[in-house]
C-alpha positions in Angstrom: 24.8 33.3 31.8 27.2 30.0 33.0 24.3 27.0 33.8 25.9 23.6 34.6 23.6 20.8 34.4 24.2 17.4 37.1 22.1 14.6 36.4 21.8 12.6 39.4 23.4 9.5 40.7 22.5 6.0 40.4 19.1 4.8 41.1 17.2 1.8 41.9 15.9 2.5 39.1 19.0 2.6 37.2 20.8 -0.4 39.1 17.0 -2.7 38.5 17.2 -1.1 34.6 13.8 0.6 34.9 11.9 2.8 32.5 12.0 5.4 35.4 10.6 8.5 33.8 8.1 10.4 37.0 9.3 7.1 39.2 9.9 7.8 42.6 13.4 6.0 43.0 15.9 6.8 45.5 19.5 6.8 45.1 21.8 3.6 45.8 24.9 4.0 47.5 26.7 3.9 44.9 24.6 6.7 44.1 25.7 8.4 46.8 29.5 7.6 46.2 28.7 9.4 43.1 28.2 12.6 44.3 29.5 13.1 46.7 32.1 12.6 44.2 31.1 15.2 41.5 29.6 17.5 45.4 33.8 18.2 45.5 34.1 18.6 42.1 31.9 21.3 41.6 32.3 22.9 45.0 35.3 23.7 43.3 33.7 25.8 40.1 31.5 28.1 41.6 29.9 30.1 43.1 26.7 30.2 42.1 24.1 32.2 41.8 21.6 29.8 42.6 20.8 25.6 42.7 17.6 24.4 41.1 16.8 20.6 42.2 13.7 18.2 40.0 11.5 17.3 42.5 11.4 14.0 41.8 14.0 11.8 45.1 16.8 10.3 43.5 17.8 14.3 41.7 16.7 16.2 45.0 18.9 13.8 47.1 22.0 14.5 44.7 21.0 18.1 45.5 21.6 17.5 49.2 24.5 15.3 48.5 26.5 18.0 47.1 25.4 20.8 48.8 26.9 19.5 52.4 30.5 18.9 50.0 30.0 22.9 49.9 27.5 23.8 47.4 25.7 26.8 47.5 23.5 28.4 47.9 20.4 25.6 49.2 19.5 24.0 46.6 15.8 24.9 45.4 12.9 22.8 43.7 12.0 23.7 39.9 8.9 21.2 39.4 10.0 21.7 35.2 12.7 20.1 35.7 11.5 16.2 36.7 12.1 13.7 33.8 10.4 12.9 31.1 7.2 11.2 31.9 6.5 7.9 29.8 4.1 6.6 30.4 2.7 3.2 30.9 6.0 1.9 30.2 7.4 3.7 33.1 8.8 0.8 35.7 9.0 -1.6 33.8 12.7 -2.8 32.6 13.7 -3.6 29.1 11.8 -7.8 28.3 9.0 -6.7 29.8 8.7 -3.4 27.8 9.9 -5.9 24.3 6.9 -8.2 25.4 4.0 -5.3 26.2 5.4 -3.2 23.4 7.8 -4.3 21.1 7.2 -1.2 18.4 8.5 1.0 20.9 11.7 -0.9 20.8 12.1 -0.4 17.0 11.4 2.2 16.7 14.7 5.2 15.5 16.3 7.4 17.2 14.1 10.6 15.5 11.3 9.6 17.9 12.8 9.3 20.9 11.7 11.8 23.5 8.3 11.1 23.0 5.6 10.1 24.8 2.4 10.3 24.3 1.3 7.3 22.0 1.9 5.4 25.6 -0.3 8.3 27.7 3.0 10.3 28.7 4.7 13.6 28.0 5.1 15.0 23.8 7.8 15.6 22.1 6.1 18.9 21.6 5.5 19.1 25.4 9.0 18.2 26.3 10.5 21.4 24.7 7.9 23.7 25.3 8.3 23.5 29.9 11.9 23.3 28.0 11.8 26.9 27.0 9.8 27.8 29.5 12.8 26.5 32.3 15.2 29.2 30.5 12.9 32.1 30.1 12.7 31.8 33.9 16.0 31.6 34.5 16.8 34.0 32.1 14.8 35.9 33.8 16.0 35.8 37.5 20.0 35.7 36.3 20.9 39.1 33.9 24.6 39.1 35.1 26.5 37.4 32.4 29.1 36.1 34.3 26.0 34.1 36.8 26.6 30.4 37.7 23.0 28.4 38.1 23.3 24.9 38.6 20.7 22.1 37.8 20.2 19.1 39.1 18.1 17.0 37.2 18.2 13.8 34.7 18.8 12.3 31.8 16.3 12.7 29.4 15.7 16.5 30.1 19.5 17.2 30.5 19.9 15.8 26.7 17.0 18.0 25.7 17.7 20.8 27.1 21.5 20.6 25.9 20.0 20.7 21.7 17.9 24.0 22.9 20.8 25.5 24.0 23.7 24.5 21.8 22.0 24.3 18.5 19.7 25.9 16.0 17.6 25.5 14.9 17.1 22.5 17.7 17.2 18.8 16.4 16.1 16.6 16.9 18.4 14.0 17.6 22.0 15.1 19.3 24.2 11.4 20.2 26.0 12.4 23.7 26.3 10.1 26.9 24.3 11.9 29.6 25.6 9.3 32.6 25.0 9.2 36.4 26.7 12.5 37.6 28.1 14.0 34.4 28.4 17.5 34.6 28.1 19.8 31.8 29.0 23.4 31.5 27.9 25.7 29.3 27.9 29.7 28.9 25.6 31.0 27.0 26.2 34.5 24.6 24.5 36.4 22.2 26.5 35.2 18.8 25.5 37.6 15.4 21.8 38.2 16.5 21.1 33.9 18.5 21.3 33.7 22.2 23.4 30.0 22.3 25.3 28.0 24.3 29.4 27.0 24.3 29.2 23.5 25.9 32.7 24.0 28.3 32.7 20.7 29.5 31.4 18.0 29.5 32.4 15.5 32.3 31.4 11.9 33.4 31.8 11.3 37.0 34.8 8.4 36.4 37.3 10.9 35.5 36.7 13.4 38.4 39.3 13.1 41.2 38.4 10.3 43.9 38.1 6.5 44.3 37.4 4.1 41.6 33.8 4.1 41.0 32.1 0.8 39.4 30.7 1.4 36.5 26.6 1.4 37.0 24.7 -0.9 34.8 21.7 1.2 33.7 20.0 -1.1 31.8 16.1 -0.2 30.0 17.6 3.8 31.1 19.8 4.2 28.3 16.6 4.2 26.8 15.5 6.7 28.9 17.2 8.6 32.2 
């Protein structure tokens, strides 16, 4: 099976530098242009056996724009593709987080992906969600040549990529996942392990088309 990951286009939360989590921000005009460019690129990578999207608006809007560029079949909402829940931090910008929860800004990289202290999702909960998503994909798509597209979020895609590429799964892996960045992985068995190979990871700025302004993602660099 081949899995393509597409992060959503720039959202209003990104543009405002806010910690989004499960807050439901729509795309900005730039985000819609990014999605159109990514859609044209992805349409040339098909065909796809299925397209799945997070239920959050910034992802589902991106999936709809991609579909309008010729990517099929129509997207199906997969609830477990939603972004990591950041609890009390959601909706805050970096200055507000620093003022209200200064310890969060001082956490090490090894503590990323765990928001349980703030009423959000735990790292263990995220990893269980990753395993659940993969189990359902493997049950639905058994052919080695099938391609599926997942439209979602930087935080969850980061955890999914780690799980697909590494055994054991590391806590930290440095990989920038910008708005509408697209990754393609091939999953296959290697010496008794079912692992992914990262075939490409492309930012939207390198896809053919008009020059797009770079999004200032603010606090979204901490969480997508």
